[in-house]
C-alpha positions, 0 to 999 in steps of 0.5 A: 633115845629121843624124848617127845616134845611137851604137849604145850606147843599143840595146845597153845595154837589151839587156844589162840585159834579159839580166841581169834574166833571169840567175838566179844559182846563189847564189839557187837552192835547192840541190835545183835545182842539177844537175851532171854530166859526160860523158866519151868515149873511143874509137879510130880504127884502120885495118883492112880487116876485123874479126872478127865478134863471135860469133867472137871467143870460141869454145869448140870441144868436142872429141869423146871419144876412146878412148885406144887410138885415140890410141895406135894412130894418134898423133892424134885426129879433126879438128874444124873451127872458123871465124873469120868476118870482116866489113866487109872493105874492101881499098882503103886510105883513103889513095890513096897506099898500096897496097890491103891484100894480106898477112894473117897469123894468129897463134895463141898459147897454152901451147907443147908442142913445136911444138903447143899444150899442154893442162892437166888430168888427161890426159897425153901429148897436145897440140893441133894447129891447121891451116889448109885448106892443111894448114899447122900453126899454131905457138904465137906464130908467124905463119901466112899467110892467104889471103882468098877473094873473096866468102868472108870466112870463115877455116877451121881444123881442130884435133885431139889429137896425141901429144906423145911422152909416156906417155898417160894418160886424163883431162880436158883443156883449153886456151886459145888466143888468136888475132890477125890482122895486116894489111899 
């Protein structure tokens, strides 16, 4: 009976051959050395919808309003704006949890009583934001949201209202942030 030879003689030439093709960094000229680094960060979140990119930063240009109209009516005309939601998937990935059902929107900015404050030379006015049901948003307070099947667009109205201070004509501006929470 013949015994087969050990595997070492086959492995050793292979290791020597690999070592022969190994080019050490010490022998390479410095202009051939290439070093680099790749860093990646990210996050995974569980949310049933996202706000469309073009909707995240909007500018609502209010119409010029005569001070007499504001003095007489106590408010200006309403201007609409929308927030469009995309990629809405209401079932949750974890089958043990119920589908997304409750949504809340929070508008936040400078407070002027129950409305949003303005800055500039105009005085005696504030901004009021309402949803389509007529519910007024108050700075920092949540406002319930009803998503209509097939229409992932949230409709709001904004207008100037008197803040019970003396009126003064001029320019005004305001920055109002919004956040949508899901439950």
